[in-house]
C-alpha positions, 0 to 999 in steps of 0.5 A: 628330436627325442632319442628312443634308445641310448647307445648303452641300451643298444649295446647291451641288447646286441650283446645279450642277443649274441650270447643267446645265439652263441650259447643257445644252439639249435634243438632238434627232435631225436628219434624215439624207440616208439617209432622204431628208429635205431641210433645213427652214427655220429661224426667221430664215432668209430664202431666197426661195420656189422658182420654177417656173424654178428647179425646172425648171433644177434637175431638168434639171441633175440629168439631166446628173449623171455619178454618179462619185466623180471629181465630188466637188469643184465650184465656181462663180465668179459676177459680182455681176449673177448671171452664172456666169463659170466653174465645175466642175459649176455649170450656172446661177445665179438672182439673186433680189434684192439679194445673193440667189443660187441656184447650181445644179449638175448633181449632188446637193450637199446632203450636201456642205460649202460655202465661199464668199468675196467675189471678182471674177469677172475675172482682176484686182482685189481686191474691196471688203469684204463678207460672204457666207453659204451654205446648202443650197437648200431643197427643191433637193438640187443647189443652194446658196443664197448671200447677200451683204452689204456691210460694213455688213451690208446685202444687196448684190450682190457677186461671189463664189467658191463651193466645194462638196466632197462 
């Protein structure tokens, strides 16, 4: 009786199949801005809930949008207490708690790219170490959520510079 597959071939096939399933994962289509979908909260995401003040400020800021391609680069320089020191298209900052900030712009920034760094709001000095993370603000297309931490990873008020392109 002829053998179709050797034991070695079966073992290799099973191993390849197992690795493919384990490493390949499952791909799912993400919502695009063209269908108007907003980002949704992911597991472990810790943005505070929207306040009526935040919603009001965001809507007012969008009314100021010039709507030109020349405004595709925006930035904000924010002090650790949540004060907007200077910026381009940035209209306000809301500080929610230790290291939690919402920066509101006068244009839609949800399709852009965000880059932030710990940095002093004044003209001098190098800031102490820390960490910073940015994300689109949930349900607010013209805002960015920024979270700062100290060098130990504990939420901490830190001054920062935020750059938005797109």
